C-alpha positions in Angstrom: 157.1 88.4 122.8 156.2 91.7 120.9 156.3 89.9 117.5 154.2 87.0 119.3 151.7 90.0 120.2 151.8 91.6 116.5 151.6 87.4 115.0 148.5 86.7 117.1 146.4 90.1 116.0 147.6 90.1 112.6 146.0 86.3 112.4 142.9 87.5 114.0 142.6 90.4 111.7 143.0 87.7 108.3 140.3 86.0 110.5 138.0 88.7 110.9 139.2 90.1 107.3 137.5 86.6 105.7 134.5 85.4 108.2 133.0 89.2 106.3 133.8 88.3 103.0 132.5 84.8 103.2 129.5 87.3 105.2 129.3 89.2 102.1 129.5 86.2 99.7 126.0 84.2 101.3 124.0 86.9 101.7 125.6 88.4 97.7 123.6 85.0 97.0 120.2 84.1 98.4 117.7 85.3 96.4 115.6 87.3 97.9 111.6 86.1 98.0 110.3 89.0 95.4 107.6 89.4 92.6 103.8 90.9 93.1 101.3 90.2 95.2 98.0 92.0 95.6 99.3 95.0 94.1 102.6 95.5 95.8 106.1 94.7 95.2 108.0 93.9 98.3 108.1 95.1 101.5 111.7 97.0 101.7 114.1 96.0 104.4 114.3 99.3 107.2 118.8 99.1 106.3 119.1 102.3 104.2 120.2 100.6 101.1 117.4 100.4 99.8 114.3 102.3 97.7 111.0 101.8 96.6 107.8 103.8 95.5 105.2 102.0 97.2 107.4 102.1 100.9 106.0 105.5 103.1 109.2 105.7 104.4 109.8 109.6 102.9 113.7 108.6 102.7 113.3 105.6 101.1 110.5 106.8 98.4 111.1 107.3 94.6 108.7 108.6 92.6 106.5 105.0 90.1 107.6 106.4 86.6 104.5 107.1 83.9 103.9 104.4 81.2 105.2 105.2 77.4 102.4 104.7 74.4 101.2 101.5 75.6 102.1 98.0 77.7 104.5 96.5 75.5 106.2 99.8 74.7 106.4 100.4 78.2 107.8 97.4 78.8 110.6 97.8 75.6 111.6 101.1 77.4 112.2 99.6 80.8 114.1 96.7 79.1 116.2 99.4 76.8 116.8 101.7 79.7 118.5 98.4 81.9 120.5 97.8 78.8 122.0 101.3 77.8 122.2 101.6 81.8 124.6 98.2 82.2 125.3 95.5 84.5 122.0 94.0 84.7 120.9 90.8 83.6 117.3 89.9 83.1 116.1 86.9 85.6 111.9 87.2 84.9 110.0 89.0 82.1 106.4 88.8 82.1 103.5 91.1 80.3 103.2 94.0 83.4 106.5 92.2 85.6 110.3 92.2 85.3 113.1 91.6 87.6 116.8 92.4 87.1 119.9 91.9 89.0 122.3 94.2 89.1 125.8 93.5 89.8 128.1 96.3 91.2 131.8 96.0 89.2 133.8 96.3 92.2 133.6 94.3 94.8 130.4 92.2 92.7 127.6 93.0 95.5 123.9 92.5 93.8 121.0 94.5 94.1 117.2 93.1 93.2 115.6 96.2 91.0 111.7 94.9 90.4 109.3 96.8 87.8 105.3 96.6 88.5 103.3 97.4 85.0 100.2 99.0 87.2 97.8 98.7 84.1 94.6 99.8 85.7 96.6 102.9 87.0 99.5 103.3 84.0 102.1 104.1 86.6 105.3 101.2 86.8 106.2 101.1 90.3 109.9 99.9 91.6 111.8 98.8 94.0 115.6 98.5 94.3 117.5 96.4 96.8 121.0 94.9 98.1 121.5 92.0 99.1 124.1 91.9 101.2 125.7 94.5 103.2 124.0 97.8 105.6 124.5 100.6 103.3 124.9 101.1 100.5 126.5 104.5 100.1 122.9 105.6 98.0 123.6 103.6 95.0 120.1 102.2 94.9 118.5 105.4 94.7 121.4 107.0 92.0 120.8 103.6 90.3 116.8 104.5 89.9 117.7 108.1 89.7 120.1 106.9 86.2 117.7 104.7 85.0 114.0 106.8 85.5 116.3 109.3 83.3 116.9 106.6 80.5 113.3 105.9 80.3 112.0 109.3 80.0 113.9 110.0 76.7 112.5 106.8 75.2 109.9 107.0 72.8 
């Protein structure tokens, strides 16, 4: 009888793990609506797995990046920083917008990162959000910090 109960418990745990992984995979493949609307990147969620230069939440706020010598130089430096950081794929690029999907190495989670080049104010706005899960253990902020550092080192 005890062995049967253990088998049922292990089966239930296995089913829960499979359901959790299926949920993560489904969330990871859902591309959110992104882009710039009326001078704003998409709003971030209440979950702790995102950061933005356009949020009022101090826990999720990151600084804008300054323009380089020109808008073209700024975009080139952003792309170079992304390439140097690694793990990102540029999905959309225009003269004032860059959308990159980063995939984490271990769990293959996808994070959506956007840069909007605000030419009027000579600054780059940033948004980074995980597609799946609740917490990212600070990865989106760490990525911003590293990308900002790499960007600042470029001419």
